[in-house]
C-alpha positions as CSV (number, residue, x, y, z in Angstrom):
1,M,-33.9,-215.1,22.9
2,Y,-30.5,-213.3,23.5
3,L,-30.6,-214.4,27.1
4,F,-31.1,-218.0,26.1
5,L,-28.2,-217.8,23.6
6,A,-26.0,-216.2,26.2
7,L,-26.7,-218.9,28.7
8,L,-26.0,-221.6,26.1
9,T,-22.7,-220.0,25.2
10,L,-21.7,-219.7,28.9
11,L,-22.7,-223.4,29.4
12,A,-20.6,-224.4,26.4
13,I,-17.6,-222.5,27.6
14,L,-17.8,-223.9,31.1
15,S,-18.2,-227.5,29.9
16,S,-15.5,-227.3,27.3
17,G,-12.5,-227.7,29.6
18,C,-11.3,-224.2,28.7
19,A,-9.3,-221.9,30.9
20,F,-10.1,-218.3,31.8
21,L,-7.5,-215.7,31.0
22,G,-6.6,-213.5,33.9
23,S,-7.9,-215.7,36.6
24,K,-5.7,-216.9,39.4
25,S,-3.7,-220.0,38.9
26,P,-3.0,-222.4,41.7
27,G,0.4,-220.9,42.2
28,G,-1.2,-217.5,42.8
29,E,0.1,-215.8,39.6
30,D,-2.2,-214.4,36.9
31,G,-2.5,-216.7,34.0
32,L,-4.6,-219.6,32.8
33,T,-6.6,-221.7,35.2
34,D,-7.7,-225.2,34.2
35,I,-11.4,-225.7,34.8
36,T,-11.6,-229.2,33.4
37,V,-13.7,-231.4,35.7
38,Y,-12.9,-235.1,36.0
39,S,-12.2,-237.5,38.8
40,R,-8.9,-237.0,40.4
41,D,-9.0,-240.3,42.2
42,R,-6.6,-243.0,41.1
43,S,-6.7,-246.6,41.8
44,T,-4.7,-249.7,41.1
45,L,-6.2,-252.5,39.1
46,D,-5.9,-254.7,42.2
47,D,-8.3,-252.3,44.1
48,A,-10.7,-252.1,41.2
49,L,-10.8,-255.9,40.9
50,Q,-11.4,-256.2,44.7
51,T,-14.4,-253.8,44.3
52,L,-15.6,-255.8,41.3
53,R,-15.5,-259.1,43.3
54,S,-17.4,-257.4,46.1
55,D,-20.0,-256.1,43.7
56,E,-20.4,-259.6,42.2
57,Q,-20.9,-261.0,45.7
58,K,-23.6,-258.4,46.4
59,G,-25.3,-259.3,43.0
60,L,-24.6,-255.8,41.6
61,V,-22.7,-257.3,38.6
62,D,-23.2,-260.6,36.8
63,L,-20.4,-261.9,34.7
64,T,-21.5,-265.5,34.7
65,G,-20.4,-267.3,31.5
66,M,-18.3,-264.3,30.4
67,E,-14.6,-264.2,29.7
68,L,-12.3,-261.2,30.3
69,T,-10.7,-260.2,26.9
70,Q,-9.7,-256.6,27.4
71,V,-8.0,-254.5,30.1
72,L,-7.3,-250.8,29.6
73,G,-5.8,-248.4,32.1
74,I,-6.4,-244.7,31.2
75,R,-4.2,-241.9,32.6
76,V,-1.8,-244.4,34.3
77,D,0.8,-242.7,36.6
78,R,4.3,-243.9,37.4
79,S,3.0,-246.2,40.2
80,G,0.7,-248.1,37.9
81,S,-2.5,-246.4,39.3
82,A,-5.0,-245.2,36.8
83,R,-7.9,-242.7,36.7
84,T,-10.0,-245.2,34.9
85,W,-9.8,-249.0,34.4
86,T,-11.9,-250.5,31.6
87,L,-12.6,-254.2,31.3
88,G,-14.1,-255.9,28.3
89,Y,-16.0,-259.2,28.8
90,R,-17.3,-261.4,26.1
91,G,-20.1,-263.9,26.5
92,E,-21.9,-266.1,24.1
93,N,-24.1,-263.4,22.6
94,M,-23.0,-260.3,24.5
95,T,-20.2,-257.9,25.1
96,R,-20.1,-256.2,28.5
97,I,-17.8,-253.2,29.2
98,L,-17.1,-252.3,32.8
99,E,-15.5,-249.0,33.7
100,Y,-14.0,-248.3,37.1
101,S,-13.5,-244.6,38.0
102,G,-13.9,-242.6,41.2
103,G,-14.2,-245.8,43.3
104,A,-17.2,-247.3,41.5
105,W,-18.0,-249.6,38.5
106,D,-20.3,-248.7,35.7
107,M,-21.4,-251.3,33.3
108,V,-22.7,-251.2,29.7
109,D,-23.9,-254.1,27.5
110,A,-22.6,-253.2,24.1
111,E,-22.2,-254.6,20.6
112,I,-18.7,-253.2,20.1
113,P,-15.6,-255.2,18.9
114,I,-13.2,-256.3,21.6
115,P,-10.5,-258.9,21.4
116,D,-11.4,-262.6,21.3
117,E,-8.4,-263.9,23.3
118,R,-9.2,-264.7,26.9
119,I,-7.0,-262.9,29.5
120,P,-5.9,-265.2,32.3
121,L,-5.6,-262.3,34.8
122,D,-5.1,-264.6,37.8
123,Q,-1.9,-265.9,36.2
124,L,-0.5,-262.5,35.2
125,V,1.5,-259.7,36.8
126,L,-0.9,-256.9,37.6
127,P,0.0,-253.3,36.6
128,K,1.1,-252.1,40.1
129,R,3.6,-254.9,40.3
130,L,4.7,-254.4,36.7
131,F,5.4,-250.8,37.3
132,E,7.4,-251.7,40.4
133,M,9.4,-254.3,38.5
134,Q,10.1,-252.0,35.5
135,K,10.4,-248.7,37.4
136,N,13.6,-247.6,35.5
137,P,12.5,-248.1,31.9
138,I,9.0,-246.8,32.5
139,G,10.3,-243.8,34.5
140,E,12.9,-243.0,31.9
141,A,10.3,-243.1,29.1
142,Y,7.9,-240.9,31.1
143,S,10.8,-238.4,31.7
144,R,12.0,-238.5,28.1
145,Q,8.5,-237.8,26.8
146,G,7.9,-235.1,29.5
147,V,4.7,-236.7,30.8
148,N,3.4,-238.2,34.0
149,E,0.5,-240.3,32.6
150,S,0.1,-242.9,29.9
151,E,-2.3,-245.5,28.6
152,L,-1.9,-249.2,29.4
153,M,-3.5,-252.1,27.5
154,L,-3.3,-255.7,28.2
155,R,-3.8,-257.8,25.1
156,G,-3.6,-261.5,25.7
157,E,-0.5,-261.9,27.8
158,T,1.2,-258.7,26.6
159,Y,1.1,-255.3,28.2
160,L,1.4,-252.3,25.8
161,L,2.3,-249.0,27.6
162,T,1.7,-246.1,25.3
163,I,3.4,-242.9,26.4
164,P,2.3,-239.9,24.2
165,S,4.0,-236.6,23.8
166,P,3.9,-233.7,21.3
167,S,7.3,-235.0,19.9
168,G,6.0,-238.5,19.3
169,T,4.7,-241.6,21.0
170,T,6.8,-244.3,22.8
171,I,5.4,-247.8,23.2
172,L,6.9,-250.2,25.7
173,T,5.9,-253.8,25.6
174,F,6.0,-256.2,28.5
175,D,5.4,-260.0,29.0
176,A,2.4,-260.1,31.3
177,R,3.3,-263.5,32.8
178,T,6.9,-262.5,33.9
179,G,6.8,-258.7,33.8
180,G,9.9,-258.7,31.6
181,V,10.5,-256.3,28.8
182,K,9.7,-257.6,25.3
183,P,11.6,-256.4,22.3
184,S,9.7,-253.9,20.2
185,S,8.4,-255.4,17.0
């Protein structure tokens, strides 16, 4: 019984994203070592969409009769590449959530609320281009907050870039058609 509890405890510690004291850090000094496991791959939304189109052509994904109503970029860096892209599609009686991470799409049919407004993605500036166009304000906000990643949401034709930090959150708003900065509301 004690062996079983000890193994469960060890498994909990290893899967919790903790760091071990006294282990070697990447810099070679004693200290904390991050043992969190997640995909380190990043991709642009352009690349993720290209893979999605390929998957549709191969019959791996069926979005017939569905409209894109949600785009989320998770852990977006200064170039507009994300660790994860999440797309929400709405059909007549179905919601389909697609998640792109590590070079592949996963799909879930779900009954969760997502926006109703269709996103005309083919008429909008994609994140990589947006981050190129708005390099200065985005870079300044990242530096001011002391972070290298943020969350990006496309709602209708507006991008909301949420840059968190311990001292507070900054939200930048952009017109998704032009890439221009929108005044904060």
